[in-house]
N, C-alpha and C positions, 0 to 999 in steps of 0.2 A: 504493500500500500504506500509506504513511504517512497519507494522507488518510482512508482507511477506519479506521485505528486511532484517529485523532483524533475521527472521528464516533462511534466506539464509546465512547470515553472521555466524550465530551460527553453521549451518551445515558445513560450510566451515572451521571454526576453529576446529571443531571436526575431520574432515577429515585430516587436517594438523597435529593435535596431534597424530592421529592414524598412519599416515605415519612416523612421527618422532619416534614413539615407535617401529614400525617395523624396521626402520633403526637402532635403538639402539640394537634391538635383533639380527639383522644380524651382527653387530659389535661385540656383545658378543659371538656369535657362532664362530667367527673368532679366538678368543683368545685361547680356548682349542685346536683347530685344529692347530694353529701355534705352540703351545707347543708340540703337537704330532709330527709334522714335524721336530721340533728341535731334538726330540729323534731320528728320522730316519737319519737326517743329521749327528748327532754325530756318529752313527753307521757306516755310509758310510765313514766319515772322519777317523775313527779308522782303517778301512780296507785300506784306502789310505796311512795313516801314516806308518802302519806296513810294507808296501811294499817299503818305501823310502830307498835310499842308505845311510848307516851310514856315508860314506865319502863325503856327499854332500857339495859342496862349491858354495854358491850363495851370492848375496848381501842381502838376507833376513836372519837376525840373528835368527828369530823365526823358520824358516824352518830348518836351520842348527841345532839348539838346539833340535828340535823335531826329526830330522833324527838321531842325535847322541844317543838320549834316546827314540827310537821309541816305544819300548815295554811299557815303562812307560807312554809315551804320549798317546798311543792307549788305555791303560787300564784306564787312567783318563778320556778319552773321553767316554768310556762306563759308567763310574761313572756319568758323566754329562748327558748322555742319561737316566740313571735311575732317575736323578733329574727331567728331563723333563717329564718322564713317570709318576712320582708321581704327578707332577703339573697339567698335563692335566685333570686327573680325578677330582682332587680337584677343579680346575677352572670350570669344567662342572657342578659339584654339587653345587658350589657356585652360579653360574648363573642360576641354576635350569633347565638346558637344557642338559640332558644326552640322546643322540640320538643313534640310530643304526649306523648311518654314522660315528659318533665319535668312537664307539666301533670297527667297522671294520677297520677304519684308524689306530687306536691304535694297533690292532693286526698286521697289515701289517708293521708298524714301529718296533714293537717288534721282528718280524722275522728277520729284518735287524740287529738291535742293539743287541739283546740277542740270536739270532740264528746263523746267518752267521758270524757276526763280531767276537765273541769269538772263534769260530772254526778257522777262518782265523788267528787270533792272535796266537793261540796255534800251528797251522801248521807252521807258520813263525818262532816261537820261537824254535820249535823242530828242524827245518832245520838249524837254526842259531847255536844251541848249540851242536847238535849231528851231527857232520860233517861226521863221518865215518859210518853212519847208512847203513845197507844193503838195496838193492833195494826193497825187499819184505817188510821190516819194514817201509820204507818210504810210500809205497803204502797202508800199513795197517793203518798208522797214518792218511793218507788222507781219507781212508774209515771211520775211527772213526769220523773225523770231519764232513763228510757227514751225518753219522748217527745222530750225535748230532744236526745238523741243521734240519734234517728231523723230529726228535723228537720234536724240538721246534715248527715247523710248525704244527705238529699233535696236540701238547698240546694246542696251541692257537686256532686251529680250534675246538677242543673239548670244550674249554672254551666259544667260541662264540655261539655254539649251545645250551649250557646249562646255559648261563649267565642270571642272573636276576638283574634288576636295583635296586639300594638301598644298602647302607652299611650293613644293617641287614642281607643280603644274602651273605656277603663276610667275614664271620668269619673264614672260613677255605677253603682250596683249595684241589681238587682231583688231586694229582700229584704235583710234585715240580713246583712252578711258574717259568716261563721263566726268569724273572728278578733275582730270587733267584739262579737259575742254573748259569746264567751269572755272578752273583756276586761271587759265589764260584769259578768259573773258573778264573775270573779276579783276585780274591784275591790270588790264588795260583801263578799267574803270577807276581803279586806285591811281594810276598814272595820270589820268585825265583830271581827277580831283586834286591831285598834288600840283599840277600845273596851274590850276585856278588859285590855290593857296599861295603859290609863289609869284602871283601877279602876272601870269601869262595867259590871259583869257582867249586871245586869238589862237594860240597854239592849241589850247584846250578845246576850242570849238572845232578846229580841224580834226583833232583826234575823235571827237564825238561824231563828226560827219563820216569818218572812215570806219568807225567801230562796227556798224552793221555788216560791212563786207568781211571784217575779221570774224564776226560771229558766224556768218554763213560758211566761211572756210573751216572753222572749227567743227561746225555741225556736219559738214561733208566728210571731214577727217574721221569722225566717230564711226561712220559706216563704211570707211574705206578698207582696203586690204593691206595698208601699211602696218608694219610691226613696230610696236613701242615697247621698250624694256621697262620692267618693273623697277622703280627708283630704289626701293629698299632691298628687295631680294636679289636684284642683279647688280646694282652699283654700290651698295653700302655694306652688305653683309660679307663676312669672310675677310680674307687677307687682300688688301688693296695696295696700290703703289703709293709712294710718298707724294707724287704729283697730285693724285686724286685727293689725298688728305689735305694738301695745301689749298687746292681749289675749294674744298668744303669749308676750310677755315676762312678763306677770303669771302665766300658767299655769306657765311655767318656774320662776319664783320660788316659787310654791306647791309645786311638785314638790320643790324643795330643802328647804323648811321643813317640809312635811307631805305626803310623797308618797303615802301610803296613802289618806288622805282625798281627795286631789286625783285620784288614779287612779280611785277609786270614783265620785266625783261626775261627773267629766268623761266617763268611759266610759258610765255610766248615762244621762247627758244625751244622748250621741250615739245610744244605742240607742233612747231614747224620743223623739228629736227628730222622726222621721217621723210617728208616730201623733199626737203632740201638735200638730205643724204642720197635719196633715190636719183634726183637730178644730177648730183655730183658724180655718182657712179656711172650714169648714162653718158655724161660728158667725157669721163675718162675712158670709157669703152670706145666711144666714137673717135676720140683723139688717138687711141692706140691703133685702131683700124686704119685711120687715114695717114698715120705716120709711116713713110716708106722705110723698109729695113735697109740698113747700110750694107752695101756690098763689100766684102773683104778685099783689101788691096792685094794685088799680086806681088 
């Protein structure tokens, strides 16, 4: 009788431990999903902020400050969304629970933060800076924003259908990643706003006028067949050369001294690196074919 009672108590303790373990796992699943939703909330907040009236007068000093510098505030919210986007994958791998649900939720959040929000910011910026734009130009810029958002959705759907779990499968991407495209677009917005703060409104207006073309190029690059390397897995992890370390230190120093220009130039350079590299290889191949071989002297 005593032995049966001991077995019953042992089985009961085992059941309680299993239940507590399952509860712990459920709480761990919650953390990556919360980071993903933070990404989506930041994208939604960026679209809300960019529509605020610059002359807003309320009792909330934060809202007044964000409305006064709405393009800067919206851009930094997209940067915060990128931080959440980087965290959710790391948290999922750290807890060893990368699920299809998390991948789908991540892509839905990316459509908001890196697809719809950057397009909305550029549309609002163009309308704010180019006041005398013709009707056809305004509609064309709207269409470019719609194309960019659609390309981001296509890019993420293509990634979901071909995605494989594990960092070893993420050394490169087919097409410009949506966070990279958003970073390039937002980087140019930061550069444009920095030009205004430095007293160069004419140059800033030119950048705002050219920005829709840059947005269209980034949208098409997302659905292109160009290969882009993963910045962390391919260029930062493992043993690297001293030159790469020096370059990283220089970029960090530039981020401290002039982060808006640095973000704009570095992110735009990453977005354009694949097509520029492809054109350079084609040029070298044509040059090698056209160059006649030197005949050996007798």
